[in-house]
N, C-alpha and C positions, 0 to 999 in steps of 0.2 A: 494129476495128471503135469507130466514137462514136458518141454518143447521136443523131448526124446521119439514119444510117445504121439507128436501130431504127423501124420506120412509123410512122406516125404513130397508126395505131389506136393501139398500144402506148401511146404518150405521152399520151393522150388518157385510157387506162384506167386510168394510174398519177395522173394528172394530178386523176382526180377522188377516188382514194383517198389522196392525201395527207394532206386533212383528217382522216379515218380515222383515221391513224394517229398522228394526232397526240394521240389518245386514250389510247395506248399504245405510251409510249416505252421500255418498261421493258427492252426487249431492249437497248437502247444503253449499252455499256457500253466499257472499252477494247479488252477482247478480242473483239468484236464490230466496233468501227470499225478497227483494225489489220486482222484479217483481210480485212475485206470491202474496205479499201482495196489489199492486199495481192493480193487474186484480181481485182483490175480493173486489175491491174497485168500479167498475165500474156495472153500469146497466144492469141490465139481458136485452138479447137482444132477437128478435122478430125473432124466426125459423132461425137464421144464418148458416152459413158453416161456419166448424171451423178445421182451421189446425193447428196439437199439435203436438210438438216435438221437435228439440233442435234446435241449433245454425243452421242447414241449413233449418228450417222452420223458425227461427227467422228471419231471414235477407230476406226473402223472402218477397216481396210488392205485395200481393196475390189481393188486391183489383183493384190495379195497373195492375196485371199482367190478370188481369181475367174482369175486366171490370164491378164487381160488387162492390156494399155497402154493402151487407149486409157476408162478412168476416170477424170473425175474426180469427188475429194470435195469440195463444197460442205456438210460440215456446221461448224456454230459450235458452240459449248456454252453452255450457255442463251438458247438462241433460242427466239423462239416464232413463230405466226402472221404477226403483224405483223412481225418481224424478215425472214423469210423475205420477205410481200409487199414490202418496202421493197428489199430486192436482188434480187429475183429478173429486173432487168435485163441483169446481169451472167448469170446462169445464160440467158436467150435469149440473146444475143449469140453464144453459142456453137451456135446451132439443132442441139439431141442429136437422136441417134437416139432416146433415151431418158432417162425420170425418173422416178427412183423417190425419192418424196418421204415422209418421216416427220417429221410433227411432232406437238405438242399436248401434250406430259409436262408443257411449263414453264408452258404455259397453266393447265393445270389446277391448277397449283400457284399460280396468282396468282387463282383464283379463278373464271375467267371459265366463263361457262355453255358448255355442249357447243352449242348451236344459235350462238354468237357466233363459238366456232373454227371449225365448219362452214362457218357463212358469210366468214371474212374465206379460209378455204382455198378457197371458191368463185373468189374472187376473183384468188388467187394463179393457180390452172388456168386461166382467163378472159386472164389476161394470157397467160401461155406458151400458149396456142390462136391468140389474135389473131395472135401476133407468130413463132410456129414451127408454125402447124398441121400440118406432119409430125413432129413429136415425140411417141412413143408414152410416156401421160402414167400411170406408175405408184401408186396410193393406197396405200399399207400404214400398215396395221394398228399406234396406239398400243401400244406394248409393255405387261404385268402388271408386278406388281412382288413383291417377300417383305414382309411385313408384319413377319417376324424380325429380316431383315437389314439392313430401311431407315433412315436415323437420323430421324426425325419434327421432329429440329429442322430440316432441310433441305429437306424435298418432305411433303408435306402432302396430296397427291391418294390415292386410292383406287381399286381394280380396279373396286368398283361404277362411279365414275364416266369411268375408264377404257375400259369395256364399254360404259355409253351414248354414248362419243363416238365409239367404234369401229360403232357402229351407226348413228350419224349419219353415218361417213366411208363408210359401206360404202352406204347408202342414198343418197347425193351421188355417189357414183362409178358407180350400175347406172344414175341416174338422168342420166349425161354419159355413157353406154357408155363407161365406165373401167374397166380392171382393179383389184378389190380384192384386195390381197394382206394372206392372213389369219396373221402370224406370230406372233400374240397367242398363240391355241391351243396353236403346237408349243412353246414354250418353259414350260407350265405344268407343274405338280404333279398329283400327285393330291389335293392339297387345295384346287387352284384359287388356288394362288399362283405367281409366279415360281419356276420350278423353281431350286433352292441353287448346281447344278453351272454354270447358265446367267449367274449375278452373282458379283459381287464385295460388293457394297455394298446388294443388294436392289431396285435400280433401272438400275445402266448394267450394260453386259453383259462377262461375262468372252470369254476368246479362244473358249471351248466355247459361250459363247452365240454371238456370230457364225458360227461355223462350223453352227450348227442355223440362223440365220438365212440363209444363203447356201444352205445346201442346202433350204429351202421356195423360194428363186426359183430355183433348177436342178431342182426335182422340175415344179416346173411349166413350165419352158420359156420364162422370164422372158429368161432374160440365156444 
């Protein structure tokens, strides 16, 4: 599928947000550009389920976790909401049955306010709904961190900021009549940090962490 086959409404949406993307191009790096180019060379999938996000999504072996072959992993390490918005057309071309989005961790690390993150998230959703109205969109919470394990030289966000962002994402999802998936609470220990069993560096998930996430999706019969 080429850009010519994407509805004009989508092109109008993307054309309108290009100036906004220029405000934050921090997602652009070799990995982002090479992985995005790779995705665009792949054939259009038939009624896939897509996981869309950053490194936390990229490093999940979703087909194996879920025992399904029709899952596409569209995670890119280091990505943020502006990065997802810039490449959302590649996701849309597949007309996915379901789209699971998890993004915002890297935005917080760039000191982006929650309101700005949610506003960009809305534009991602609007683009999908305009061009692929049959796609069911799931807004997944940003995951907690573990302050004892995380390297503060690499990540400066806090659980308090994540909680505030998740509240905004939940409100947005409710206003758009979308399902908000609370993975955050499922990964907590009794001190309010990400349980050490579920992470190896305080931010990214261990295998056990991914299995807990999958358990949430299955328990809610979302997949």
